[in-house]
Steps between C-alpha positions, in 0.01 A plus 500: 500500500301272730206479257719385211679245716164374626397441139825309443415260782136473387599423138744231612244344734232503229738333254588234757130441576423461130798267451371275778135524389420641842569161661874496548756621744633857487774631728627855538854528634683819589875531555737780599827479306742776591372818337217316322172331581364207299138393481434158351164354397519121464232262375459130434343547156647378171779760495619700200708317238856637476452594133206731589646678803652800323184547292274482807690783669525710183132587499213469255556125505259263668430130518146564625206498256370831631826650624637835387866455587487817709508357853861388502602797290363729771691299762824541306442874435408571864806315624723693258344832602599417858857410401434127509459198279287189447621146445313182417612153596399159626346483845586230750122451520507363144366798306634847431655764720492869415758695700490880527818657635491863613739733676423494873462816696552455869336741739 
C-alpha cells in the first residue's frame, strides 16, 4: 500500500525534524538486502535513551508535551501489515536511527 508506506516515511521524517528542532541533519538511507529492503531515517538529535526504546515503539507513549504516541505506533503497524518490522538504534550522525525492513518485491 503506497499510501501507508508514504505515511511511514512522513512520520519518521517528522519525528527526526522534531528531534533536531528543525535545525539538524536528517539522512534517509535505503538498502537492498537479499529478499528485503531497509529504509533508515537518521538524525543528529539527542537520540532515544536505551531504556525508552521499547516503550517508544509500543505506541501511546510520547516524550513530547503535545504528542499522542500514535506516530511511531502507526509506523510499526504499517510495517507489520506489509510483513516487515521497525528497529530503533543509535545513528552514526549522533542521534537516533529508525530502520524499517520490508520484504522486497522485484519486478
